[in-house]
C-alpha positions in Angstrom: 116.4 121.7 8.8 113.7 124.1 7.8 111.5 124.6 4.6 113.6 126.4 1.9 116.9 125.5 3.5 119.7 124.4 1.1 120.9 120.9 2.1 123.5 118.5 0.6 123.2 114.9 -0.2 125.7 112.9 1.9 124.7 109.4 0.7 122.6 108.2 -2.3 121.6 105.0 -0.5 119.2 103.0 -2.8 118.4 106.2 -4.8 120.9 106.0 -7.6 119.6 108.2 -10.4 117.4 110.2 -8.0 120.1 111.7 -5.7 123.6 112.9 -6.3 126.3 112.9 -3.6 127.3 116.5 -2.7 124.5 118.0 -4.8 122.4 120.7 -3.1 118.6 120.4 -2.8 116.0 122.8 -1.4 113.7 121.5 1.4 110.1 121.9 0.2 108.4 120.1 3.1 109.6 118.5 6.3 108.3 116.2 9.0 110.0 114.4 12.0 112.1 112.0 9.9 111.7 113.0 6.3 112.2 115.8 3.9 110.5 116.5 0.5 112.7 117.7 -2.3 112.8 117.9 -6.1 115.1 115.0 -7.0 117.4 114.5 -10.0 114.5 113.1 -12.1 112.5 116.4 -11.5 110.1 114.6 -9.2 109.0 116.0 -5.8 109.7 113.1 -3.4 110.1 112.3 0.3 113.5 111.0 1.6 114.8 110.3 5.0 116.8 113.1 6.5 119.6 110.6 7.0 120.7 111.1 3.4 121.3 114.9 3.8 123.3 117.4 5.7 123.4 121.2 6.1 127.1 121.0 5.3 128.6 119.7 2.0 131.3 117.0 2.2 134.7 117.7 0.5 135.0 116.3 -3.0 137.5 113.6 -4.0 140.1 115.3 -6.1 142.3 112.2 -6.8 142.5 108.5 -6.4 146.1 107.4 -6.7 147.1 103.8 -7.0 150.4 103.8 -5.1 151.7 100.4 -6.1 152.1 98.8 -9.5 149.4 96.1 -10.1 151.5 93.0 -10.8 148.9 90.3 -10.5 145.2 91.3 -10.9 144.0 88.1 -9.2 146.4 87.8 -6.3 148.0 91.0 -4.9 147.6 93.8 -2.4 148.2 97.4 -3.2 147.8 100.7 -1.4 145.6 103.5 -2.7 145.7 107.2 -1.6 142.5 109.3 -1.8 142.8 113.1 -1.6 139.9 115.4 -0.9 139.3 119.1 -1.8 139.9 120.0 1.9 143.5 118.6 1.5 142.7 115.6 3.7 144.4 112.4 2.6 143.3 108.8 3.4 144.7 105.5 2.3 143.4 101.9 2.1 144.7 98.6 0.8 142.9 96.7 -2.0 143.4 93.0 -2.2 141.9 89.9 -3.7 140.4 86.7 -2.2 143.3 84.7 -3.7 145.8 86.9 -1.9 144.0 86.5 1.4 144.0 82.7 0.9 147.8 82.9 0.5 148.1 84.9 3.7 145.9 82.5 5.6 148.0 79.6 4.4 150.9 81.2 6.4 149.0 82.7 9.3 146.1 81.5 11.5 144.1 84.7 11.1 143.9 88.0 9.3 142.5 91.2 10.7 142.4 94.7 9.2 140.1 97.7 9.1 141.3 99.3 6.0 141.4 96.4 3.5 138.9 96.3 0.6 138.5 92.9 -1.0 137.7 92.9 -4.7 137.7 90.1 -7.3 140.3 91.6 -9.7 142.8 94.5 -9.1 142.4 96.8 -12.0 142.5 100.6 -12.1 138.8 100.7 -13.2 137.6 98.3 -10.4 139.6 100.1 -7.7 138.4 103.6 -8.7 134.7 102.5 -9.2 134.8 100.8 -5.7 136.1 104.1 -4.2 133.4 106.1 -5.9 130.7 103.6 -4.8 131.9 103.7 -1.2 131.9 107.5 -1.3 128.3 107.6 -2.8 127.1 105.5 0.2 129.0 107.6 2.7 131.2 104.6 3.7 134.5 105.7 2.2 136.1 107.5 5.2 135.2 104.6 7.6 136.9 102.2 5.2 140.2 104.2 5.1 143.0 105.2 7.4 143.9 109.0 7.7 147.4 110.0 6.7 
């Protein structure tokens, strides 16, 4: 990265309201680990280079709940996320009560693509996907189609 380069936010970290995922910013100053940009509040601030990339991530174009939600407190459903580059990923959303039920029947449970939330609602699922995306944790939480 160099001064006056256009960079893109890849994670907002703890800077909600100051940074926007996928928004472009111009590098005003730079040192070994940090860059200085005009943030979303119109303030010139230093941020770690970790939060930025020279390339912009593809945008989420759809979050599809693949299964009907039959029990908001104890169920497991699959969700498909489609990006602007046509890549598709999926993950399973479940609840603590559903996991308790599984563990009553099995001695263990292991999965890399399960997201545990308190209640399965369209709003809670979509907001969780958006939050994971804002923190650059969505892809690692999913399985690629």
